[in-house]
C-alpha atoms as a printed R data frame, in Angstrom:
    type eleno elety resid chain resno       x       y       z
1   ATOM     1    CA   MET     A     1  24.852  24.771 -42.662
2   ATOM     2    CA   ALA     A     2  21.081  25.019 -43.084
3   ATOM     3    CA   ASP     A     3  20.865  21.333 -44.039
4   ATOM     4    CA   LYS     A     4  22.876  20.357 -40.956
5   ATOM     5    CA   THR     A     5  20.555  22.420 -38.798
6   ATOM     6    CA   LYS     A     6  17.504  20.727 -40.312
7   ATOM     7    CA   VAL     A     7  19.059  17.307 -39.733
8   ATOM     8    CA   GLY     A     8  19.809  18.244 -36.138
9   ATOM     9    CA   ILE     A     9  16.276  19.443 -35.558
10  ATOM    10    CA   LEU     A    10  14.794  16.321 -37.137
11  ATOM    11    CA   LEU     A    11  17.089  14.108 -35.055
12  ATOM    12    CA   THR     A    12  16.095  15.976 -31.918
13  ATOM    13    CA   MET     A    13  12.395  15.645 -32.720
14  ATOM    14    CA   PHE     A    14  12.814  11.933 -33.438
15  ATOM    15    CA   LEU     A    15  14.634  11.297 -30.172
16  ATOM    16    CA   LEU     A    16  12.070  13.206 -28.159
17  ATOM    17    CA   PHE     A    17   9.199  11.485 -29.957
18  ATOM    18    CA   THR     A    18  10.749   8.089 -29.249
19  ATOM    19    CA   LEU     A    19  11.299   8.936 -25.608
20  ATOM    20    CA   ILE     A    20   7.835  10.361 -25.122
21  ATOM    21    CA   ASN     A    21   6.136   7.366 -26.719
22  ATOM    22    CA   SER     A    22   8.158   4.774 -24.807
23  ATOM    23    CA   ASN     A    23   5.838   5.430 -21.880
24  ATOM    24    CA   PRO     A    24   2.192   6.471 -22.335
25  ATOM    25    CA   GLN     A    25   2.338   8.574 -19.156
26  ATOM    26    CA   ILE     A    26   4.634  11.062 -20.870
27  ATOM    27    CA   THR     A    27   1.927  12.123 -23.294
28  ATOM    28    CA   ASN     A    28   0.726  14.338 -20.446
29  ATOM    29    CA   ALA     A    29   4.138  15.941 -20.021
30  ATOM    30    CA   ASN     A    30   4.160  19.550 -18.890
31  ATOM    31    CA   SER     A    31   7.891  20.008 -19.429
32  ATOM    32    CA   ILE     A    32  10.712  18.202 -21.174
33  ATOM    33    CA   ASN     A    33  14.328  18.231 -19.967
34  ATOM    34    CA   PRO     A    34  16.479  17.462 -23.033
35  ATOM    35    CA   VAL     A    35  20.135  16.453 -22.936
36  ATOM    36    CA   PRO     A    36  22.722  17.506 -25.563
37  ATOM    37    CA   ILE     A    37  22.227  14.435 -27.752
38  ATOM    38    CA   GLU     A    38  18.545  15.372 -27.927
39  ATOM    39    CA   ASP     A    39  18.908  19.126 -28.316
40  ATOM    40    CA   PRO     A    40  22.404  20.638 -28.622
41  ATOM    41    CA   GLN     A    41  21.035  24.171 -28.248
42  ATOM    42    CA   ILE     A    42  19.131  23.967 -24.962
43  ATOM    43    CA   GLY     A    43  20.050  20.489 -23.704
44  ATOM    44    CA   LYS     A    44  22.205  20.116 -20.601
45  ATOM    45    CA   ASN     A    45  24.171  17.142 -19.355
46  ATOM    46    CA   SER     A    46  22.857  17.679 -15.841
47  ATOM    47    CA   ASN     A    47  19.306  17.185 -17.144
48  ATOM    48    CA   ALA     A    48  20.034  13.502 -17.721
49  ATOM    49    CA   TYR     A    49  19.145  12.720 -14.115
50  ATOM    50    CA   LEU     A    50  16.029  14.885 -13.946
51  ATOM    51    CA   PRO     A    51  12.459  13.758 -14.625
52  ATOM    52    CA   VAL     A    52  11.690  13.809 -18.315
53  ATOM    53    CA   PHE     A    53   8.366  15.427 -17.438
54  ATOM    54    CA   TYR     A    54   6.595  16.626 -14.314
55  ATOM    55    CA   PRO     A    55   3.886  14.225 -13.119
56  ATOM    56    CA   SER     A    56   0.463  15.349 -12.020
57  ATOM    57    CA   THR     A    57  -0.741  14.875  -8.456
58  ATOM    58    CA   GLN     A    58  -2.805  11.884  -9.537
59  ATOM    59    CA   MET     A    59   0.171  10.285 -11.281
60  ATOM    60    CA   LYS     A    60   2.195  10.695  -8.085
61  ATOM    61    CA   LYS     A    61  -0.552   9.022  -6.072
62  ATOM    62    CA   ASP     A    62  -0.757   6.176  -8.562
63  ATOM    63    CA   PHE     A    63   2.983   5.662  -8.365
64  ATOM    64    CA   VAL     A    64   2.974   5.586  -4.562
65  ATOM    65    CA   ASN     A    65   0.018   3.198  -4.503
66  ATOM    66    CA   GLU     A    66   1.789   0.793  -6.841
67  ATOM    67    CA   ILE     A    67   5.188   0.894  -5.158
68  ATOM    68    CA   SER     A    68   3.671   0.615  -1.677
69  ATOM    69    CA   GLN     A    69   2.276  -2.824  -2.515
70  ATOM    70    CA   TYR     A    70   5.709  -4.102  -3.543
71  ATOM    71    CA   ALA     A    71   7.381  -2.399  -0.581
72  ATOM    72    CA   ILE     A    72   4.990  -4.000   1.895
73  ATOM    73    CA   GLU     A    73   5.682  -7.432   0.408
74  ATOM    74    CA   ALA     A    74   9.420  -6.758   0.537
75  ATOM    75    CA   ASN     A    75   9.188  -5.633   4.146
76  ATOM    76    CA   LYS     A    76   7.462  -8.877   5.100
77  ATOM    77    CA   LYS     A    77  10.043 -10.987   3.251
78  ATOM    78    CA   TRP     A    78  13.292  -9.193   4.082
79  ATOM    79    CA   GLY     A    79  12.562  -6.691   6.832
80  ATOM    80    CA   ILE     A    80  13.627  -3.543   4.966
81  ATOM    81    CA   PRO     A    81  11.381  -0.621   6.051
82  ATOM    82    CA   ALA     A    82   8.650  -0.118   3.462
83  ATOM    83    CA   SER     A    83   8.605   3.637   4.032
84  ATOM    84    CA   ALA     A    84  12.289   3.881   3.105
85  ATOM    85    CA   ILE     A    85  11.808   1.799  -0.038
86  ATOM    86    CA   ILE     A    86   8.896   3.943  -1.216
87  ATOM    87    CA   GLY     A    87  10.626   7.218  -0.345
88  ATOM    88    CA   MET     A    88  13.804   6.176  -2.132
89  ATOM    89    CA   ALA     A    89  11.805   5.225  -5.239
90  ATOM    90    CA   MET     A    90   9.978   8.567  -5.238
91  ATOM    91    CA   ILE     A    91  13.169  10.598  -4.912
92  ATOM    92    CA   GLU     A    92  15.450   8.543  -7.151
93  ATOM    93    CA   SER     A    93  12.940   8.123  -9.987
94  ATOM    94    CA   GLY     A    94  10.920  11.334  -9.777
95  ATOM    95    CA   TYR     A    95   7.797   9.207  -9.316
96  ATOM    96    CA   GLY     A    96   8.840   7.014 -12.230
97  ATOM    97    CA   THR     A    97   9.577   9.866 -14.651
98  ATOM    98    CA   THR     A    98  13.364   9.722 -15.036
99  ATOM    99    CA   ARG     A    99  14.910   8.258 -18.153
100 ATOM   100    CA   ILE     A   100  16.242   5.355 -16.107
101 ATOM   101    CA   ALA     A   101  12.807   4.542 -14.679
102 ATOM   102    CA   ILE     A   102  11.071   4.886 -18.036
103 ATOM   103    CA   ASN     A   103  13.515   2.824 -20.073
104 ATOM   104    CA   ALA     A   104  14.775   0.298 -17.517
105 ATOM   105    CA   ASN     A   105  12.128   0.226 -14.739
106 ATOM   106    CA   ASN     A   106  15.064   1.166 -12.523
107 ATOM   107    CA   ILE     A   107  13.483   3.402  -9.888
108 ATOM   108    CA   PHE     A   108  16.487   3.418  -7.543
109 ATOM   109    CA   GLY     A   109  19.336   4.407  -9.861
110 ATOM   110    CA   ILE     A   110  21.130   1.095  -9.319
111 ATOM   111    CA   LYS     A   111  24.232   1.029 -11.525
112 ATOM   112    CA   VAL     A   112  26.098  -1.754 -13.282
113 ATOM   113    CA   TRP     A   113  29.747  -0.872 -13.807
114 ATOM   114    CA   GLY     A   114  31.560  -1.701 -17.043
115 ATOM   115    CA   TYR     A   115  31.520  -1.476 -20.816
116 ATOM   116    CA   SER     A   116  28.218  -2.714 -22.261
117 ATOM   117    CA   PRO     A   117  27.360  -5.008 -19.305
118 ATOM   118    CA   SER     A   118  24.516  -7.454 -19.741
119 ATOM   119    CA   ASN     A   119  21.034  -6.751 -18.371
120 ATOM   120    CA   ALA     A   120  21.724  -3.034 -18.284
121 ATOM   121    CA   TRP     A   121  20.520   0.157 -19.960
122 ATOM   122    CA   GLN     A   122  22.798   3.073 -20.822
123 ATOM   123    CA   LEU     A   123  21.932   6.597 -19.692
124 ATOM   124    CA   GLN     A   124  23.438   8.726 -22.416
125 ATOM   125    CA   GLY     A   125  24.099  12.440 -22.184
126 ATOM   126    CA   GLN     A   126  25.051  12.727 -18.521
127 ATOM   127    CA   PRO     A   127  28.143  14.671 -17.312
128 ATOM   128    CA   ASP     A   128  31.621  13.146 -17.391
129 ATOM   129    CA   GLU     A   129  31.776  11.264 -14.100
130 ATOM   130    CA   ASP     A   130  34.004   8.359 -15.061
131 ATOM   131    CA   TYR     A   131  37.390   7.740 -13.465
132 ATOM   132    CA   GLU     A   132  38.987   8.490 -16.802
133 ATOM   133    CA   ALA     A   133  38.153  11.394 -19.106
134 ATOM   134    CA   ILE     A   134  35.542  10.543 -21.726
135 ATOM   135    CA   PRO     A   135  36.220  11.743 -25.290
136 ATOM   136    CA   VAL     A   136  34.001  14.663 -26.318
137 ATOM   137    CA   ILE     A   137  32.369  14.330 -29.746
138 ATOM   138    CA   ALA     A   138  30.771  17.772 -29.786
139 ATOM   139    CA   ASN     A   139  31.013  20.719 -27.397
140 ATOM   140    CA   TYR     A   140  28.160  23.222 -27.354
141 ATOM   141    CA   GLY     A   141  29.277  24.959 -24.175
142 ATOM   142    CA   ALA     A   142  29.337  24.398 -20.433
143 ATOM   143    CA   ASP     A   143  27.105  21.489 -19.414
144 ATOM   144    CA   ARG     A   144  26.306  20.895 -23.093
145 ATOM   145    CA   LYS     A   145  28.755  18.281 -24.286
146 ATOM   146    CA   ILE     A   146  28.190  15.131 -26.286
147 ATOM   147    CA   TYR     A   147  30.469  12.311 -25.183
148 ATOM   148    CA   ASP     A   148  31.625   9.126 -26.832
149 ATOM   149    CA   GLU     A   149  29.319   6.867 -24.846
150 ATOM   150    CA   SER     A   150  31.150   3.728 -25.961
151 ATOM   151    CA   LYS     A   151  34.105   4.865 -23.805
152 ATOM   152    CA   ARG     A   152  32.065   5.334 -20.659
153 ATOM   153    CA   ARG     A   153  31.615   2.817 -17.828
154 ATOM   154    CA   ASP     A   154  29.613   4.722 -15.237
155 ATOM   155    CA   ASN     A   155  26.329   5.300 -17.080
156 ATOM   156    CA   TRP     A   156  24.959   1.759 -17.206
157 ATOM   157    CA   TYR     A   157  21.925   0.989 -15.051
158 ATOM   158    CA   ARG     A   158  20.493  -2.387 -14.198
159 ATOM   159    CA   ALA     A   159  17.407  -3.122 -16.288
160 ATOM   160    CA   PHE     A   160  14.337  -4.690 -14.670
161 ATOM   161    CA   ASP     A   161  11.211  -6.234 -16.130
162 ATOM   162    CA   SER     A   162   9.004  -4.268 -13.760
163 ATOM   163    CA   TYR     A   163   8.967  -1.926 -10.784
164 ATOM   164    CA   LYS     A   164   8.359  -4.954  -8.593
165 ATOM   165    CA   GLY     A   165  11.536  -6.521  -9.916
166 ATOM   166    CA   ALA     A   166  13.452  -3.377  -8.964
167 ATOM   167    CA   VAL     A   167  12.005  -3.359  -5.447
168 ATOM   168    CA   ASP     A   168  12.761  -7.043  -4.915
169 ATOM   169    CA   TYR     A   169  16.340  -6.621  -6.114
170 ATOM   170    CA   LEU     A   170  16.903  -3.639  -3.826
171 ATOM   171    CA   ALA     A   171  15.302  -5.075  -0.678
172 ATOM   172    CA   GLY     A   172  16.089  -8.752  -1.165
173 ATOM   173    CA   GLY     A   173  19.546  -8.393  -2.674
174 ATOM   174    CA   LEU     A   174  21.462  -5.133  -2.633
175 ATOM   175    CA   LEU     A   175  20.462  -3.931   0.846
176 ATOM   176    CA   LEU     A   176  21.135  -7.332   2.380
177 ATOM   177    CA   ASN     A   177  24.703  -7.623   1.114
178 ATOM   178    CA   GLN     A   178  27.701  -7.314   3.391
179 ATOM   179    CA   ARG     A   179  27.990  -3.546   3.023
180 ATOM   180    CA   TYR     A   180  24.443  -2.625   4.030
181 ATOM   181    CA   ARG     A   181  23.208  -5.555   6.126
182 ATOM   182    CA   PHE     A   182  24.127  -3.863   9.399
183 ATOM   183    CA   ALA     A   183  21.537  -1.142   8.710
184 ATOM   184    CA   LYS     A   184  18.682  -3.652   8.936
185 ATOM   185    CA   THR     A   185  20.089  -4.989  12.205
186 ATOM   186    CA   ASN     A   186  20.209  -1.446  13.589
187 ATOM   187    CA   TYR     A   187  16.663  -0.816  12.359
188 ATOM   188    CA   ASP     A   188  15.319  -3.922  14.114
189 ATOM   189    CA   GLU     A   189  17.120  -3.097  17.350
190 ATOM   190    CA   ARG     A   190  15.831   0.464  17.343
191 ATOM   191    CA   LEU     A   191  12.243  -0.712  16.967
192 ATOM   192    CA   LYS     A   192  12.687  -3.222  19.798
193 ATOM   193    CA   SER     A   193  14.044  -0.488  22.055
194 ATOM   194    CA   GLY     A   194  10.955   1.656  21.496
195 ATOM   195    CA   TRP     A   195  11.863   3.843  18.527
196 ATOM   196    CA   SER     A   196   8.985   4.963  16.315
197 ATOM   197    CA   PHE     A   197   8.743   3.643  12.776
198 ATOM   198    CA   LYS     A   198   9.375   7.210  11.614
199 ATOM   199    CA   ASN     A   199  12.703   7.671  13.374
200 ATOM   200    CA   ALA     A   200  13.889   4.094  12.853
201 ATOM   201    CA   SER     A   201  13.218   4.313   9.114
202 ATOM   202    CA   LYS     A   202  14.963   7.674   8.754
203 ATOM   203    CA   TYR     A   203  18.062   6.386  10.493
204 ATOM   204    CA   TYR     A   204  18.000   3.321   8.306
205 ATOM   205    CA   LEU     A   205  18.500   5.724   5.400
206 ATOM   206    CA   TYR     A   206  21.229   7.467   7.357
207 ATOM   207    CA   ASP     A   207  23.085   4.182   7.831
208 ATOM   208    CA   ILE     A   208  22.975   2.979   4.225
209 ATOM   209    CA   ALA     A   209  23.943   6.395   2.868
210 ATOM   210    CA   ASN     A   210  26.963   6.571   5.166
211 ATOM   211    CA   ALA     A   211  27.885   3.081   4.008
212 ATOM   212    CA   GLY     A   212  28.073   4.322   0.423
213 ATOM   213    CA   TYR     A   213  24.551   4.195  -0.995
214 ATOM   214    CA   ASN     A   214  24.535   7.965  -1.462
215 ATOM   215    CA   HIS     A   215  27.766   9.879  -1.949
216 ATOM   216    CA   LEU     A   216  26.420  12.968  -0.156
217 ATOM   217    CA   GLY     A   217  26.258  11.145   3.163
218 ATOM   218    CA   GLY     A   218  23.812   9.973   5.776
219 ATOM   219    CA   GLU     A   219  22.542  13.297   7.078
220 ATOM   220    CA   TYR     A   220  21.783  14.560   3.586
221 ATOM   221    CA   TYR     A   221  19.988  11.376   2.507
222 ATOM   222    CA   LYS     A   222  18.047  11.066   5.769
223 ATOM   223    CA   ASN     A   223  16.772  14.621   5.389
224 ATOM   224    CA   LYS     A   224  16.197  14.429   1.637
225 ATOM   225    CA   VAL     A   225  14.185  11.221   1.592
226 ATOM   226    CA   GLY     A   226  12.822  11.781   5.095
227 ATOM   227    CA   LEU     A   227  11.105  14.986   3.996
228 ATOM   228    CA   ILE     A   228   9.061  13.213   1.342
229 ATOM   229    CA   MET     A   229   8.369  10.361   3.754
230 ATOM   230    CA   ASP     A   230   6.899  12.914   6.153
231 ATOM   231    CA   GLN     A   231   4.862  14.635   3.452
232 ATOM   232    CA   TRP     A   232   3.255  11.377   2.327
233 ATOM   233    CA   ASP     A   233   3.155   9.733   5.792
234 ATOM   234    CA   LEU     A   234   4.878   6.680   4.356
235 ATOM   235    CA   TYR     A   235   5.371   5.215   7.827
236 ATOM   236    CA   GLN     A   236   1.813   3.921   7.640
237 ATOM   237    CA   PHE     A   237   3.196   1.184   5.384
238 ATOM   238    CA   ASP     A   238   5.719  -0.019   7.970
239 ATOM   239    CA   ASP     A   239   3.286  -1.374  10.558
240 ATOM   240    CA   GLU     A   240   1.566  -4.403   9.049
241 ATOM   241    CA   ARG     A   241  -1.153  -4.134  11.684
242 ATOM   242    CA   LYS     A   242  -2.148  -0.676  10.480
243 ATOM   243    CA   PHE     A   243  -4.594  -0.209   7.646
244 ATOM   244    CA   ILE     A   244  -3.854   2.497   5.114
245 ATOM   245    CA   ASP     A   245  -7.431   3.634   4.451
246 ATOM   246    CA   ILE     A   246  -8.832   4.371   7.918
247 ATOM   247    CA   GLY     A   247  -7.166   7.711   8.622
248 ATOM   248    CA   GLY     A   248  -9.860  10.149   9.751
249 ATOM   249    CA   HIS     A   249 -12.561   7.469   9.868
250 ATOM   250    CA   TRP     A   250 -14.894   7.714  12.869
251 ATOM   251    CA   ALA     A   251 -14.216   4.047  13.802
252 ATOM   252    CA   LYS     A   252 -10.442   4.203  13.354
253 ATOM   253    CA   ASN     A   253  -9.584   3.480  17.012
254 ATOM   254    CA   GLU     A   254 -12.061   0.620  17.227
255 ATOM   255    CA   ILE     A   255 -10.752  -0.923  14.016
256 ATOM   256    CA   LEU     A   256  -7.139  -0.705  15.191
257 ATOM   257    CA   PHE     A   257  -8.062  -2.223  18.563
258 ATOM   258    CA   LEU     A   258  -9.775  -5.215  16.955
259 ATOM   259    CA   ALA     A   259  -6.909  -5.655  14.496
260 ATOM   260    CA   GLU     A   260  -4.414  -5.680  17.375
261 ATOM   261    CA   LYS     A   261  -6.481  -8.411  19.017
262 ATOM   262    CA   GLY     A   262  -6.497 -10.404  15.797
263 ATOM   263    CA   TRP     A   263 -10.291 -10.360  15.577
264 ATOM   264    CA   ILE     A   264 -10.504  -8.622  12.202
265 ATOM   265    CA   ASN     A   265  -8.392  -8.689   9.092
266 ATOM   266    CA   GLY     A   266  -8.050  -6.463   6.081
267 ATOM   267    CA   TYR     A   267  -7.195  -7.109   2.481
268 ATOM   268    CA   PRO     A   268  -3.806  -8.052   0.956
269 ATOM   269    CA   ASN     A   269  -3.159  -4.436  -0.078
270 ATOM   270    CA   ARG     A   270  -3.359  -3.309   3.574
271 ATOM   271    CA   THR     A   271  -6.811  -1.751   3.242
272 ATOM   272    CA   TYR     A   272  -9.755  -2.387   5.576
273 ATOM   273    CA   LYS     A   273 -12.489  -0.665   3.535
274 ATOM   274    CA   PRO     A   274 -14.347   0.644   6.607
275 ATOM   275    CA   ASN     A   275 -17.277   1.918   4.561
276 ATOM   276    CA   GLY     A   276 -17.559  -1.288   2.580
277 ATOM   277    CA   THR     A   277 -20.266  -3.834   3.175
278 ATOM   278    CA   LEU     A   278 -19.784  -7.090   5.060
279 ATOM   279    CA   THR     A   279 -20.807 -10.513   3.782
280 ATOM   280    CA   ARG     A   280 -22.308 -13.176   6.001
281 ATOM   281    CA   ALA     A   281 -19.165 -15.267   5.511
282 ATOM   282    CA   GLU     A   282 -16.927 -12.384   6.603
283 ATOM   283    CA   ALA     A   283 -19.142 -11.787   9.638
284 ATOM   284    CA   ALA     A   284 -18.880 -15.468  10.568
285 ATOM   285    CA   GLU     A   285 -15.101 -15.273  10.489
286 ATOM   286    CA   ILE     A   286 -15.042 -12.158  12.682
287 ATOM   287    CA   ILE     A   287 -17.380 -13.758  15.240
288 ATOM   288    CA   ARG     A   288 -15.279 -16.930  15.234
289 ATOM   289    CA   ASN     A   289 -12.126 -14.886  15.878
290 ATOM   290    CA   PHE     A   290 -13.784 -12.651  18.478
291 ATOM   291    CA   LEU     A   291 -15.136 -15.527  20.571
292 ATOM   292    CA   ALA     A   292 -12.354 -18.011  19.786
293 ATOM   293    CA   LEU     A   293 -15.007 -20.584  18.937
294 ATOM   294    CA   THR     A   294 -14.087 -24.257  18.976
295 ATOM   295    CA   SER     A   295 -15.944 -27.184  17.521
296 ATOM   296    CA   THR     A   296 -18.802 -28.860  19.387
297 ATOM   297    CA   ASN     A   297 -18.253 -31.932  17.204
298 ATOM   298    CA   GLU     A   298 -21.693 -31.385  15.707
299 ATOM   299    CA   SER     A   299 -21.656 -31.879  11.960
300 ATOM   300    CA   ILE     A   300 -23.299 -28.905  10.236
301 ATOM   301    CA   SER     A   301 -22.972 -28.114   6.559
302 ATOM   302    CA   PHE     A   302 -24.716 -25.957   3.990
303 ATOM   303    CA   LYS     A   303 -25.430 -26.582   0.325
304 ATOM   304    CA   ASP     A   304 -23.759 -23.328  -0.759
305 ATOM   305    CA   VAL     A   305 -20.587 -23.604   1.353
306 ATOM   306    CA   ARG     A   306 -17.907 -25.824  -0.168
307 ATOM   307    CA   ASN     A   307 -15.625 -27.735   2.191
308 ATOM   308    CA   GLU     A   308 -12.562 -26.174   0.564
309 ATOM   309    CA   SER     A   309 -13.886 -22.628   1.002
310 ATOM   310    CA   TRP     A   310 -11.919 -20.300   3.297
311 ATOM   311    CA   ALA     A   311 -15.200 -19.634   5.135
312 ATOM   312    CA   SER     A   312 -16.160 -23.253   5.640
313 ATOM   313    CA   GLU     A   313 -14.758 -23.564   9.171
314 ATOM   314    CA   PRO     A   314 -16.000 -20.238  10.629
315 ATOM   315    CA   ILE     A   315 -19.460 -20.768   9.124
316 ATOM   316    CA   SER     A   316 -19.664 -24.257  10.586
317 ATOM   317    CA   LEU     A   317 -18.547 -22.991  13.998
318 ATOM   318    CA   VAL     A   318 -21.025 -20.111  14.261
319 ATOM   319    CA   ALA     A   319 -23.785 -22.497  13.187
320 ATOM   320    CA   GLN     A   320 -22.724 -25.124  15.756
321 ATOM   321    CA   HIS     A   321 -22.999 -22.491  18.497
322 ATOM   322    CA   ASN     A   322 -26.355 -21.227  17.142
323 ATOM   323    CA   ILE     A   323 -24.941 -17.730  16.673
324 ATOM   324    CA   MET     A   324 -25.490 -17.499  12.918
325 ATOM   325    CA   ASN     A   325 -27.872 -19.913  11.286
326 ATOM   326    CA   GLY     A   326 -28.761 -20.540   7.689
327 ATOM   327    CA   THR     A   327 -31.141 -18.627   5.470
328 ATOM   328    CA   GLY     A   328 -33.466 -21.561   4.861
329 ATOM   329    CA   GLU     A   329 -33.620 -24.860   2.940
330 ATOM   330    CA   GLY     A   330 -30.053 -25.796   3.870
331 ATOM   331    CA   TYR     A   331 -28.430 -22.593   2.595
332 ATOM   332    CA   PHE     A   332 -26.209 -20.124   4.442
333 ATOM   333    CA   SER     A   333 -25.877 -17.457   1.697
334 ATOM   334    CA   PRO     A   334 -22.202 -16.720   2.482
335 ATOM   335    CA   ASP     A   335 -21.879 -13.977  -0.139
336 ATOM   336    CA   ALA     A   336 -25.074 -12.156   0.837
337 ATOM   337    CA   ILE     A   337 -24.582  -8.770   2.495
338 ATOM   338    CA   LEU     A   338 -25.189  -8.750   6.242
339 ATOM   339    CA   THR     A   339 -28.019  -6.422   7.253
340 ATOM   340    CA   ARG     A   340 -28.405  -4.428  10.457
341 ATOM   341    CA   ALA     A   341 -31.231  -6.680  11.599
342 ATOM   342    CA   GLN     A   342 -29.157  -9.796  10.965
343 ATOM   343    CA   MET     A   343 -26.268  -8.352  12.924
344 ATOM   344    CA   ALA     A   344 -28.540  -7.526  15.866
345 ATOM   345    CA   GLN     A   345 -29.923 -11.066  15.819
346 ATOM   346    CA   THR     A   346 -26.414 -12.524  15.588
347 ATOM   347    CA   PHE     A   347 -25.239 -10.669  18.678
348 ATOM   348    CA   TYR     A   348 -28.456 -11.532  20.498
349 ATOM   349    CA   ASN     A   349 -27.947 -15.209  19.685
350 ATOM   350    CA   ALA     A   350 -24.406 -14.944  21.088
351 ATOM   351    CA   GLY     A   351 -25.817 -13.687  24.386
352 ATOM   352    CA   PHE     A   352 -24.275 -10.229  24.261
353 ATOM   353    CA   TYR     A   353 -26.691  -8.690  26.748
354 ATOM   354    CA   SER     A   354 -27.381  -8.611  30.463
355 ATOM   355    CA   GLU     A   355 -31.170  -8.687  30.121
356 ATOM   356    CA   SER     A   356 -33.408  -9.387  27.165
357 ATOM   357    CA   ALA     A   357 -35.797  -6.641  26.071
358 ATOM   358    CA   THR     A   358 -39.582  -6.965  26.263
359 ATOM   359    CA   ASN     A   359 -42.236  -6.504  23.601
360 ATOM   360    CA   GLU     A   360 -43.338  -3.153  24.989
361 ATOM   361    CA   LEU     A   361 -40.493  -0.833  23.963
362 ATOM   362    CA   ASN     A   362 -41.293  -0.021  20.316
363 ATOM   363    CA   SER     A   363 -38.203   2.151  19.911
364 ATOM   364    CA   PHE     A   364 -38.175   2.348  16.114
365 ATOM   365    CA   ALA     A   365 -40.900   3.324  13.683
366 ATOM   366    CA   ASP     A   366 -39.722   0.799  11.076
367 ATOM   367    CA   VAL     A   367 -39.446  -2.216  13.415
368 ATOM   368    CA   GLY     A   368 -42.813  -3.463  14.653
369 ATOM   369    CA   GLU     A   369 -43.469  -6.035  17.340
370 ATOM   370    CA   ASP     A   370 -44.167  -8.668  14.716
371 ATOM   371    CA   TYR     A   371 -40.757  -8.176  13.014
372 ATOM   372    CA   TRP     A   372 -38.661 -11.349  13.169
373 ATOM   373    CA   ALA     A   373 -35.673  -9.603  14.820
374 ATOM   374    CA   TYR     A   374 -37.714  -7.238  17.022
375 ATOM   375    CA   ILE     A   375 -36.494  -8.557  20.408
376 ATOM   376    CA   ALA     A   376 -32.876  -8.724  19.218
377 ATOM   377    CA   ILE     A   377 -32.943  -5.144  17.911
378 ATOM   378    CA   GLU     A   378 -34.592  -3.779  21.061
379 ATOM   379    CA   THR     A   379 -32.126  -5.654  23.254
380 ATOM   380    CA   MET     A   380 -29.109  -4.318  21.379
381 ATOM   381    CA   LYS     A   381 -30.497  -0.779  21.758
382 ATOM   382    CA   GLN     A   382 -31.214  -1.365  25.433
383 ATOM   383    CA   GLU     A   383 -27.611  -2.480  25.988
384 ATOM   384    CA   GLY     A   384 -26.237   0.535  24.113
385 ATOM   385    CA   ILE     A   385 -24.630  -1.711  21.512
386 ATOM   386    CA   MET     A   386 -26.632  -0.601  18.470
387 ATOM   387    CA   THR     A   387 -28.530   2.605  17.884
388 ATOM   388    CA   GLY     A   388 -30.875   3.899  15.215
389 ATOM   389    CA   TYR     A   389 -30.990   6.948  12.995
390 ATOM   390    CA   PRO     A   390 -32.009  10.470  14.057
391 ATOM   391    CA   ASP     A   391 -35.427  10.069  12.355
392 ATOM   392    CA   ASN     A   392 -36.421   7.259  14.743
393 ATOM   393    CA   GLN     A   393 -35.629   4.609  12.120
394 ATOM   394    CA   PHE     A   394 -33.437   1.558  12.622
395 ATOM   395    CA   GLY     A   395 -32.989   0.597   8.983
396 ATOM   396    CA   PRO     A   396 -33.216  -3.165   9.587
397 ATOM   397    CA   ASN     A   397 -32.575  -4.003   5.939
398 ATOM   398    CA   ASP     A   398 -29.700  -1.562   5.494
399 ATOM   399    CA   PRO     A   399 -26.301  -3.202   4.973
400 ATOM   400    CA   ILE     A   400 -23.884  -3.107   7.863
401 ATOM   401    CA   THR     A   401 -20.478  -1.615   7.111
402 ATOM   402    CA   ARG     A   402 -17.162  -3.071   8.126
403 ATOM   403    CA   GLY     A   403 -16.508  -0.026  10.281
404 ATOM   404    CA   GLN     A   404 -19.858  -0.400  12.065
405 ATOM   405    CA   MET     A   405 -19.155  -4.061  12.780
406 ATOM   406    CA   ALA     A   406 -15.821  -3.145  14.363
407 ATOM   407    CA   ALA     A   407 -17.446  -0.431  16.481
408 ATOM   408    CA   VAL     A   408 -20.199  -2.742  17.729
409 ATOM   409    CA   ILE     A   409 -17.774  -5.495  18.705
410 ATOM   410    CA   TYR     A   410 -15.616  -2.912  20.477
411 ATOM   411    CA   ARG     A   411 -18.646  -1.800  22.522
412 ATOM   412    CA   ILE     A   412 -19.507  -5.398  23.395
413 ATOM   413    CA   HIS     A   413 -15.977  -6.029  24.592
414 ATOM   414    CA   SER     A   414 -15.780  -2.739  26.501
415 ATOM   415    CA   LYS     A   415 -19.013  -3.570  28.352
416 ATOM   416    CA   GLY     A   416 -17.681  -7.011  29.243
417 ATOM   417    CA   LEU     A   417 -20.604  -8.725  27.533
418 ATOM   418    CA   ASP     A   418 -18.292 -11.187  25.770
419 ATOM   419    CA   ARG     A   419 -17.095 -12.704  29.028
């Protein structure tokens, strides 16, 4: 009996070791939820669906950040609400910590019915939920039974190469089939009729659950997933015009206004980086968009701007209109960081003022009358477009941030100086 116990313990330790090391995240596990085949003494069949370990707050954030990228792409391709996709992944996979997510990258619990189906992974140790009774190999008490897994059809889960593969299959395949397609139609119609992304996304979950996605029904699934969607404000990922990193930023409203107008763009991961610096090439593109510049048919090129560069056209246009010129000797320096003085001069060149300043103002201690951008800086201050620092400094060589650029353009537009 002692030998059998030792064998059982060793087998349990081996299985847990294998499971833990199949994913490096699990080395930080705070708790393990064994099933009977792993530990016949404390394991429970119902634990098969639970997270293998409890993720830290940072691990949860990392999971959401990764899935949100795939969900946004899926939303653009197939129209399934990104917030619903992310929320479903968080709930169904325990932030990627369930056995199914760890071993099969299946973060939605998508099943494949049958005996040893291809491209599937078997979740062993779960309760008997098949249509026919599954033979019991060992019975250690209620919720602690070991079944003959070869006789079971309901514990096979589709295996994916990656989380992205799982998201694409869900949004581009499963949820567009005949059973669930109506939910997307309802979602689109609700948005058109004025529903918020929040309510439209929650009722999308309601529709698919009632159609069979979750056996507990639409109200349950809407509330279950909806709660975590609320907690994480996942609706921010539904509106492609909304950046995900400007919440609480002082220039949030200005940034959103310019984005709505199509004057500024963010990055592929839906960030705007409001505190990030702005290159001269990026500034040229924003000015081109803001003023809807068209060609004057004047041929202008720079040694450091390739024709195939994304910035070639906007740089040429701002140079043709004498708004942004080169940095000397035929160079534009597209990757150089735009300074506050350069931005003031750019807006001055564009004529964003009602009256040019004189040489007699001397508003800033660090900008003398002989400074190359003196008139431009004084004019921008005079118009209320740009201001200095509390210590009477302008910081002409300080880099301009992307948020500051948005705020300045918003002021110009609000004052009607762009007309």
